[in-house]
Backbone as CSV, one residue per row, in Angstrom:
resi,resn,N_x,N_y,N_z,CA_x,CA_y,CA_z,C_x,C_y,C_z
1,UNK,0.847,-1.187,0.000,0.000,0.000,0.000,0.884,1.240,0.000
2,UNK,0.618,2.126,-0.888,1.358,3.372,-0.975,0.513,4.510,-0.409
3,UNK,1.033,5.142,0.625,0.301,6.248,1.239,0.096,7.386,0.242
4,UNK,1.093,7.631,-0.591,0.964,8.692,-1.602,-0.172,8.392,-2.576
5,UNK,-0.298,7.142,-2.950,-1.371,6.757,-3.870,-2.735,6.932,-3.220
6,UNK,-2.822,6.626,-1.937,-4.070,6.850,-1.202,-4.405,8.335,-1.204
7,UNK,-3.408,9.181,-0.973,-3.639,10.636,-1.004,-4.145,11.074,-2.377
8,UNK,-3.597,10.494,-3.435,-4.040,10.859,-4.788,-5.481,10.416,-5.026
9,UNK,-5.837,9.243,-4.530,-7.229,8.806,-4.633,-8.147,9.744,-3.855
10,UNK,-7.693,10.191,-2.698,-8.489,11.145,-1.923,-8.626,12.472,-2.667
11,UNK,-7.572,12.896,-3.362,-7.661,14.103,-4.195,-8.700,13.916,-5.299
12,UNK,-8.710,12.733,-5.892,-9.695,12.443,-6.935,-11.108,12.486,-6.367
13,UNK,-11.278,11.870,-5.212,-12.596,11.864,-4.571,-13.054,13.290,-4.265
14,UNK,-12.150,14.100,-3.759,-12.495,15.482,-3.446,-12.842,16.263,-4.714
15,UNK,-12.108,16.056,-5.782,-12.399,16.753,-7.037,-13.767,16.354,-7.586
16,UNK,-14.095,15.080,-7.486,-15.418,14.628,-7.922,-16.497,15.316,-7.086
17,UNK,-16.302,15.365,-5.776,-17.254,16.057,-4.910,-17.360,17.534,-5.242
18,UNK,-16.233,18.151,-5.544,-16.243,19.569,-5.913,-16.991,19.804,-7.224
19,UNK,-16.807,18.902,-8.175,-17.529,19.020,-9.447,-19.024,18.906,-9.205
20,UNK,-19.414,17.948,-8.391,-20.846,17.787,-8.091,-21.404,19.029,-7.390
21,UNK,-20.671,19.534,-6.414,-21.133,20.730,-5.695,-21.251,21.924,-6.643
22,UNK,-20.350,22.006,-7.580,-20.341,23.112,-8.528,-21.465,23.011,-9.551
23,UNK,-21.698,21.818,-10.084,-22.580,21.685,-11.247,-23.957,21.112,-10.966
24,UNK,-24.133,20.383,-9.868,-25.457,19.829,-9.591,-26.472,20.965,-9.521
25,UNK,-27.534,20.827,-10.290,-28.567,21.852,-10.325,-28.305,22.958,-11.338
26,UNK,-27.163,22.898,-12.001,-26.858,23.900,-13.030,-27.034,23.272,-14.406
27,UNK,-27.215,24.112,-15.373,-27.426,23.638,-16.736,-26.128,23.654,-17.536
28,UNK,-26.175,22.963,-18.657,-25.053,22.991,-19.591,-24.757,24.429,-20.004
29,UNK,-25.798,25.184,-20.312,-25.591,26.569,-20.755,-24.904,27.413,-19.694
30,UNK,-25.228,27.181,-18.434,-24.553,27.917,-17.362,-23.073,27.572,-17.339
31,UNK,-22.769,26.288,-17.413,-21.357,25.890,-17.410,-20.641,26.466,-18.624
32,UNK,-21.298,26.449,-19.757,-20.677,26.898,-21.002,-20.451,28.406,-21.030
33,UNK,-21.380,29.172,-20.469,-21.311,30.631,-20.613,-20.758,31.364,-19.399
34,UNK,-20.808,30.756,-18.228,-20.298,31.417,-17.024,-18.813,31.097,-16.880
35,UNK,-17.981,32.094,-17.076,-16.525,31.881,-17.107,-15.988,31.310,-15.802
36,UNK,-16.524,31.752,-14.687,-16.025,31.280,-13.392,-16.411,29.814,-13.177
37,UNK,-17.642,29.474,-13.490,-18.089,28.085,-13.360,-17.273,27.177,-14.271
38,UNK,-17.096,27.601,-15.490,-16.330,26.789,-16.452,-14.882,26.620,-15.998
39,UNK,-14.271,27.703,-15.533,-12.872,27.629,-15.085,-12.731,26.704,-13.881
40,UNK,-13.676,26.791,-12.951,-13.624,25.921,-11.773,-13.788,24.457,-12.183
41,UNK,-14.733,24.192,-13.063,-14.959,22.833,-13.550,-13.697,22.288,-14.216
42,UNK,-13.093,23.081,-15.082,-11.870,22.647,-15.752,-10.747,22.395,-14.747
43,UNK,-10.651,23.236,-13.737,-9.594,23.048,-12.727,-9.800,21.750,-11.956
44,UNK,-11.038,21.463,-11.569,-11.308,20.218,-10.854,-11.010,19.006,-11.736
45,UNK,-11.328,19.099,-13.022,-10.993,18.014,-13.950,-9.483,17.859,-14.093
46,UNK,-8.783,18.973,-14.110,-7.322,18.944,-14.216,-6.696,18.247,-13.008
47,UNK,-7.189,18.568,-11.818,-6.698,17.918,-10.598,-7.005,16.423,-10.644
48,UNK,-8.213,16.093,-11.045,-8.629,14.700,-11.164,-7.704,13.949,-12.122
49,UNK,-7.421,14.560,-13.238,-6.536,13.960,-14.233,-5.130,13.754,-13.683
50,UNK,-4.582,14.785,-13.089,-3.211,14.694,-12.572,-3.111,13.653,-11.459
51,UNK,-4.074,13.644,-10.563,-4.052,12.666,-9.469,-4.120,11.240,-10.016
52,UNK,-4.904,11.042,-11.067,-5.041,9.689,-11.633,-3.720,9.152,-12.164
53,UNK,-2.838,10.034,-12.579,-1.533,9.625,-13.108,-0.644,9.006,-12.024
54,UNK,-0.953,9.283,-10.772,-0.104,8.841,-9.669,-0.697,7.673,-8.887
55,UNK,-1.761,7.103,-9.409,-2.333,5.890,-8.831,-1.765,4.726,-9.640
56,UNK,-1.215,3.723,-8.971,-0.580,2.617,-9.703,-1.515,1.958,-10.719
57,UNK,-0.971,1.666,-11.873,-1.748,1.007,-12.934,-2.329,-0.315,-12.450
58,UNK,-1.568,-1.022,-11.604,-2.066,-2.309,-11.097,-3.365,-2.122,-10.317
59,UNK,-3.431,-1.052,-9.543,-4.648,-0.776,-8.779,-5.798,-0.506,-9.737
60,UNK,-5.559,0.402,-10.675,-6.616,0.801,-11.610,-7.075,-0.393,-12.445
61,UNK,-6.133,-1.176,-12.939,-6.477,-2.310,-13.798,-7.193,-3.421,-13.041
62,UNK,-6.839,-3.622,-11.776,-7.467,-4.708,-11.025,-8.842,-4.324,-10.491
63,UNK,-9.020,-3.078,-10.113,-10.287,-2.659,-9.503,-11.269,-2.118,-10.539
64,UNK,-10.768,-1.401,-11.527,-11.669,-0.735,-12.471,-11.100,-0.745,-13.892
65,UNK,-10.997,-1.931,-14.487,-10.436,-1.991,-15.841,-11.332,-1.342,-16.900
66,UNK,-12.597,-1.108,-16.554,-13.545,-0.511,-17.496,-13.411,1.009,-17.607
67,UNK,-12.669,1.629,-16.709,-12.490,3.085,-16.724,-11.408,3.437,-17.751
68,UNK,-11.641,4.433,-18.589,-10.623,4.829,-19.579,-9.525,5.677,-18.930
69,UNK,-8.649,5.023,-18.189,-7.640,5.731,-17.393,-6.713,6.591,-18.245
70,UNK,-6.335,6.098,-19.406,-5.439,6.873,-20.279,-6.125,8.165,-20.715
71,UNK,-7.404,8.102,-21.043,-8.137,9.306,-21.446,-8.245,10.294,-20.289
72,UNK,-8.433,9.785,-19.099,-8.506,10.662,-17.929,-7.171,11.367,-17.733
73,UNK,-6.090,10.613,-17.831,-4.761,11.207,-17.681,-4.497,12.238,-18.774
74,UNK,-4.897,11.928,-19.995,-4.671,12.842,-21.119,-5.518,14.105,-21.038
75,UNK,-6.654,14.017,-20.375,-7.542,15.177,-20.267,-6.827,16.390,-19.685
76,UNK,-6.018,16.175,-18.678,-5.295,17.287,-18.061,-4.394,18.006,-19.047
77,UNK,-3.746,17.245,-19.925,-2.902,17.867,-20.946,-3.724,18.732,-21.891
78,UNK,-4.892,18.252,-22.259,-5.763,19.048,-23.131,-6.192,20.338,-22.437
79,UNK,-6.526,20.227,-21.167,-6.957,21.418,-20.425,-5.813,22.417,-20.325
80,UNK,-4.610,21.921,-20.048,-3.455,22.817,-19.891,-2.960,23.404,-21.206
81,UNK,-2.931,22.589,-22.246,-2.246,23.006,-23.470,-3.174,23.366,-24.627
82,UNK,-4.397,22.898,-24.595,-5.348,23.215,-25.666,-6.601,23.845,-25.072
83,UNK,-6.393,24.633,-24.036,-7.503,25.238,-23.295,-8.449,26.025,-24.191
84,UNK,-7.939,26.607,-25.250,-8.773,27.416,-26.135,-9.540,26.573,-27.159
85,UNK,-9.314,25.270,-27.147,-9.989,24.380,-28.093,-10.877,23.360,-27.393
86,UNK,-11.071,23.512,-26.091,-11.877,22.547,-25.350,-13.333,22.639,-25.772
87,UNK,-13.937,21.498,-25.967,-15.337,21.415,-26.358,-16.188,21.308,-25.090
88,UNK,-17.025,22.296,-24.861,-17.860,22.324,-23.658,-18.772,21.105,-23.581
89,UNK,-19.240,20.617,-24.715,-20.120,19.444,-24.711,-19.390,18.193,-24.230
90,UNK,-18.137,18.057,-24.609,-17.351,16.909,-24.141,-17.141,17.001,-22.635
91,UNK,-16.817,18.186,-22.146,-16.641,18.363,-20.700,-17.937,18.048,-19.961
92,UNK,-19.057,18.544,-20.463,-20.350,18.301,-19.825,-20.675,16.810,-19.842
93,UNK,-20.334,16.135,-20.918,-20.570,14.697,-21.017,-19.808,13.935,-19.934
94,UNK,-18.610,14.389,-19.613,-17.849,13.774,-18.522,-18.652,13.881,-17.231
95,UNK,-19.182,15.062,-16.977,-19.981,15.286,-15.765,-21.231,14.404,-15.768
96,UNK,-21.947,14.388,-16.878,-23.232,13.695,-16.920,-23.117,12.179,-17.006
97,UNK,-22.113,11.667,-17.702,-22.102,10.223,-17.960,-20.918,9.461,-17.379
98,UNK,-19.804,10.115,-17.131,-18.606,9.387,-16.710,-18.285,9.490,-15.222
99,UNK,-18.788,10.510,-14.582,-18.379,10.787,-13.206,-18.834,9.714,-12.219
100,UNK,-20.036,9.168,-12.420,-20.544,8.155,-11.486,-19.644,6.923,-11.442
101,UNK,-19.303,6.402,-12.624,-18.454,5.201,-12.675,-17.074,5.487,-12.094
102,UNK,-16.555,6.661,-12.367,-15.244,7.021,-11.830,-15.298,7.131,-10.310
103,UNK,-16.363,7.709,-9.803,-16.508,7.836,-8.352,-16.573,6.462,-7.685
104,UNK,-17.308,5.554,-8.274,-17.403,4.193,-7.739,-16.031,3.523,-7.755
105,UNK,-15.285,3.699,-8.838,-13.947,3.103,-8.945,-13.009,3.663,-7.886
106,UNK,-13.032,4.966,-7.703,-12.164,5.605,-6.703,-12.531,5.119,-5.309
107,UNK,-13.817,5.072,-5.004,-14.269,4.586,-3.693,-13.837,3.136,-3.476
108,UNK,-13.968,2.315,-4.500,-13.572,0.905,-4.385,-12.086,0.770,-4.100
109,UNK,-11.281,1.547,-4.809,-9.832,1.491,-4.567,-9.499,1.985,-3.171
110,UNK,-10.143,3.050,-2.741,-9.882,3.557,-1.389,-10.218,2.503,-0.345
111,UNK,-11.367,1.858,-0.485,-11.755,0.828,0.478,-10.774,-0.340,0.461
112,UNK,-10.419,-0.777,-0.726,-9.536,-1.938,-0.837,-8.134,-1.640,-0.326
113,UNK,-7.580,-0.509,-0.701,-6.171,-0.263,-0.396,-5.949,0.431,0.943
114,UNK,-6.976,1.041,1.486,-6.851,1.555,2.862,-6.772,0.394,3.842
115,UNK,-7.495,-0.669,3.519,-7.515,-1.828,4.417,-6.295,-2.722,4.215
116,UNK,-5.484,-2.392,3.213,-4.269,-3.165,2.975,-4.483,-4.440,2.203
117,UNK,-5.649,-4.580,1.578,-5.939,-5.802,0.799,-5.130,-5.854,-0.466
């Protein structure tokens, strides 16, 4: 068990919670047009992406092989380097369709690896 990896999973969990707190009850148009909301959402995704890079592949592959881990890791690069080309619909789709499965995967890894299994 790597304590650093546990911290990264906790960062991911917190970012997911922050995204939910930010966007739950808001519309796509609000996220797309409100600069502060959009910037916060992108920042939380960036943290989520970066933290995912520091969780061992063995953990991710054994607990959640169905999660597109490479795409999650690559997302941060797109946010940092192609920020002016980000598609708001793709970002919103992450919130609407991908976040639940990712949250379950992160929770599962935290439970498994906190207990030392």
